[in-house]
N, C-alpha and C positions, 0 to 999 in steps of 0.2 A: 258252453256258448256264449255265456254273458261275459267268461275271461277273455275271450277273444275279442268282443266289441270294446270291454272297458282298455284291453291293450292298443286298438286302433283306432279308439275315440278322438285322442288327441291329433292322431296323422290326418283325419277325417277333415275336422275344422281347417285345416291349413292347407288342403287338396283346391286346385283352382281347374274349373274344365271338368272334364271328361276324362277317366283314364281306366283302365282294365283293373279289377280287383286285384289279381297277383302281379301289378305293378306299385301296388300302397306302400309295400316295404322294398328297401334297395337290396337286393342280394350282395354288392362288394361295399364293404364302409371303410371305416379309419384304416384298418391295418392295411388294405390295397393301396391306400394313400401314401401309407408311409413306405412301402416297397419299391416304387420307382424312385422315392425321395434318396431312400439311401444308396440304393445303386449309381443314382446319378452324383452324389457326394464321394462314391468311390471312383468312378471314371475322370470326375473333374480333378480330385487330387492326385491322381495318376497322371492326366495328361500335364498337371502342373510339374510335377519332376521331372517328364521325359524334356522338358525345355533346358534341363540341364545338362543331361547325357546326349541328347540328339541335337539338339539346338544351340548347346553351348551358352546357354545366358548364365552367366557368372554372378550377376546381380543376386538371382534368387537361389544361390547355392546353400545357404545357409537353413533354405526349407527342403532342401531334397529330400531328406531320411526322414523328416515330420510330415511328409507328403505320403512317403510311399508306408509308412507306419498309420498314418490315416487311411488311407485307402485299405491297408489289411484289416484294420479293426471296424471299421465299419462292413467290409465285405464280411467278414464272418458273421456279422449279426442281420446282411439283409436278406437271407432266405427266412429268417424268424416268422416275419409278418406272414409270408405266406401259409408255412407251413400252423400258425395258430389259425389261421383263417380255415384251412381244411377242417379243423376238427379232429380229424384222424392223419396225425402227421406220418405215422406211419405208411401211410399209402405213398408217399412220394418215391419210397424206396423204387417204386414201380416203372419212373422215370428212368433209371437204369438196367434194372430186370428188364423191361421188356421196352426198349426203346421205339420211337415213333418220328421219325425223320421228317413226317410233312406235319408236323405239331411244333407251330412256332413257342408253345408254353411248355412243351416236353421239352424242348431242347435247350432251356434254360439249365439243365441240370447241369447237360455236358459243356455249355459257353461257363457256366459258374466253376467246374472242376478246374477247365481249362486254365480260366484266368488266374484263378489261387495258387493252384499246383505250379503250373508252366510258365506263369508270368510273374505273377507278384511274388510269392514264396521264395523264387529262383533268383531273382533279382534283389531281393532283399536279404539272401543269403550272401549272395557273391558279392556285395557292397560291404557287408558284415564280417565278412570270411576273415579276413587280415587282424580286422579289431578284437575279434571274438578269440582268434588263437594268442593274439599278447594279453589279451585281459585274462583269460584263463591262468596265463603262466605266473602272471603277479597277484593271483586270488586263493582264496584257500574258502575250504567247506563247500555249501552249495551253490554258491553263485560259481566256484570255478567248474564245478561238474557240470553245472546250467549251461555254460558258455561252451564248454567243451561236446557237450551233446549237441548244442545248439549248430556247433560249427562240423557236425557228423566227424567227429576227434580228427581234422584235418587238423596239419601242423607245416605246411609247406608255407614259408612267408618270404621265396625268393622273388627276385625280381623277375624272372621268366611266369612265375605262377600270378603275382600279382598284375602283370601285364594284359595275362591272358582273361584274369578277372574282368578288368578294365574293358576289353575288348568283347566280352562274353557279356556283360552289363550293357553295352549300346546295341546288340543285337537283340537282347531280350526286350530293352526299351523299344528299339525299332518294331519288333513283332507287338509288342504290348499296346501301341498305339491303335492299331485297327481292333485289336481285342478288346478295349476298354470303348472304344466305338460301339462294336458288336454287343457288349453285355449291355449297355444301358439303349443302345439304338433299336434294339429289338422289342423293347418295352414299349417303344411308340409305335413299333412296326405292329405288334400287336395290336392296339388299340385303331392304330390308322387304318387297318386291314378289315375292321368290323362296318361292313358296306350298309347294312339296315340301318347302324346309327349315326345319322348326318353331324352330330357334335365330335364324333371320334373320327369318322372316313375323311381321311385328308393325306395326299402325298410328302406335304409337308410336316405330318406328324413325326416319325422318327427324327428329321433333321431339328427342328422345334427341340423335341425331347433331350437329345445330344447337345445341343448348344447350352440349354438351360443347366445341362447338367453341369457340363465345364465351369461354367457361372457360380453355381452353387458350391464347387470343389475348390475352385480359387477363393472364393470367399471365406469358406467355413477354414483352409490353409491359414489365413491371413489372420481371422479372430482364434485361432489356436495359438500363431505364432505373438501376437500381439499381448495375448493372457499369459502364456507361458514365460515368455524371456523377463518381464518385469517379477514373476513369482520368484524365479532365480536369482534375481537381484542383477540382471545382464542388461545392456544397453541394445535396444530396439536398433537395427541397421537400416536408417531411412532409406539408403539406396536400394535394398530388398524392399522395402515397404511400398517406394513407389513404384519399383516395376511390378509386382504383385497388381498393385491397386491399377495401373497401366492396362494390364493384361485383362483384368477384370472389366475396366470400362470398356474396351474395344471388342470384348466376348459380349458384354452386355448389349453393345450396340448392334451385333450380328445379331443376337436372338430378338431383340425390341423390331428389327427389321422383318425379319422371318415371322414373327407372330403378327407385325402388323400385314405383312402380304397375304398371311394365311385368312385373316379376318377380310380383306378387299377380295380376294378371291370367293369367300364365301357369298360376300353380298353381290357380288356380278354375276354370278352363278343365280343367286335367287330362286334354290328348289322350293319345292311346297312346303319344305320342312323350315322355312327362312322367318315366319310369322311366330312359330312357337320357340324358336333359338331367340329371337329379339324378345319375346315376353321373358324367356327364362334370365337372359342377359340383363335386362332392365327390372326384373324381379327377383327370383330366387338368388341371382349370382351377384349383384350389383355391389354387394359391399367386398365380398370375396375377388372378386374378379375387376371391377372398376377402382374400388378405395385400395384395397391392399395387395394386390397383383400389380396392376398397372401403374396405380400413383406411388403406393407408400414401397414397393417392390423394385420397380424397374425407372419411374421418372425421378423421383425425389433422389436416389441412387446416384444416377446418372449425373443431376445436378449439381451435386455435391460434388462429387468426383471431377466435373467438367470446371466449376470454379476454384477448387485447386490447380486445375491446370493454368487458368487463365490468370489467377492473380497469385503473387507471391504471399506465401503464409509461413508461420512458425511452425518448427516441427511440432511441437506440443498439440497445436490445433489440427495440423494435418494426421497427427495419430488420431483425433478424437473423431474427425468427420470421418475417415478411414474406417472407423470400429464402426460407427454409427451406419455407415452405408452397408458396411458386409453384413450387418446383422440385420437390416431393414432387408438386403436382399435374399437373406435364408427364409423370411418370413413369405417374402414374395413367392420363393421357387415354393416352400411348401404350401402355398395358396394355390401354384399354377397347379401341383398335381392334385390337390382338391378339386379344383374345379373342370380338371379333367375326369377325373374317376366318379365322382361325386355329381357333378354335373351333368355328366352323359347318362346319367340314372335317371332323372329327375322330371323328363316328358315322358308322357305317354307314346307308346309306338304308333299310337292312332295321330300323334302330332294334335290331339284335342283339349291335352289339360297338363298340369303340373304337379307333382307330388312334393314331398318333403323329406329330409333326412334326418333322423333323430339320433344322437349320439347319446348312450348309455355310460355311465361312469364304472361301474362293476361288470365283472364276465371279461370270456375269452376276448371279445372283441371291442371292450369299452376303452376309456380313455385311459384309465388307471396304467392297462396293460402297453396301450399303445405309448405311454410317456415313460414306461419303464424300459421299452424296447428303443426309445430315443436316445434314452440315458446310458444303456450297455455299451454301448461302442466308446463314450468317453471314458467310462471304466474301464475296458479292454485297452483302451489308447493309455491310460495312464500306468496300467502293468507293463504295457510294451516299452512306454519310456523308462521305467525301472531296469527291467530286463535288457533292452539293447538303446540305451542313451544315444539321441539324435545330435547331440550339441557339438559343435566343432572345435571347440578345446578338448573332448575326451576323445578324438580321434588317434586311433595309435600312429605313433611314428615311428 
């Protein structure tokens, strides 16, 4: 009993108002914050890649393969936060063994499998197939066999086969766009459908999640492109960079407009929960919501990119501003996920008080494991770059 009191005492000191005893500690922590953040990056990176094959945006051709491999790296890691949060990851197999089509969470397993196998891996294979065949012919040892296995021992590089690949890629990409929307939109759907929680319950929640995902994905690919190219000793294509920044700017405007509309709608409704939500925003979430999400993650990046569009700036200054803006966007989008997941659990069901979230450093749901999960996709991406080089000059001709 004394151990329980000692554990809860630091929390009790920061509780305001009146809450139920079972609401002192939050059920969803940092790992559940990371999950929608990772899936958002996947969806956003794939949408950027689709601009090349579906909408014929030639300026971002240099980032097409980078976007696909980025989406794959983060998609492979996306389920890990949920599996770690389960405590017994083996229980996740029940999703596939006993499917429940009426459960939005259970359907994630099928959406994930569809997007990974039928969309992302298939498009990457079709796009790389010719290169894999030619690379394997000119290589020896492990790399030769690795590329032959990935190409599924295909050997047809005729014009007819290549034309079929191009048509198939476009078809898969068209199918992949709504699939990407579904992959991340359903996360917003899960939160938005919780009617008992006024912080989550909103018909705009899936749309806000979706556009913030596109914003974060574009910003991530922009950052990766700007970091990798100088490391390789290559020049950054400013037309490509400007185009990505423009798409980032426009999607940020849409995202900001949707979030503002959602905020105005909540104020206009003025339900009985409005007072506790106002206390939440002005108190517990002031720094993460107003300062980090709104100011640092939205207004400042928008202002920086708008300034570039309004005034003529040298290339080096544009690169610096784009990099800073994309970095701030990542911080802002992560803060958005934090404010949704954590913020929605900080107030009592009776709307009478606020609790607090205490993050641990060690443990399965601690900060150390969370950082490892966030770094893991970058490690996987490095390996993918080595196995499947996305650089334009390495394309087989």
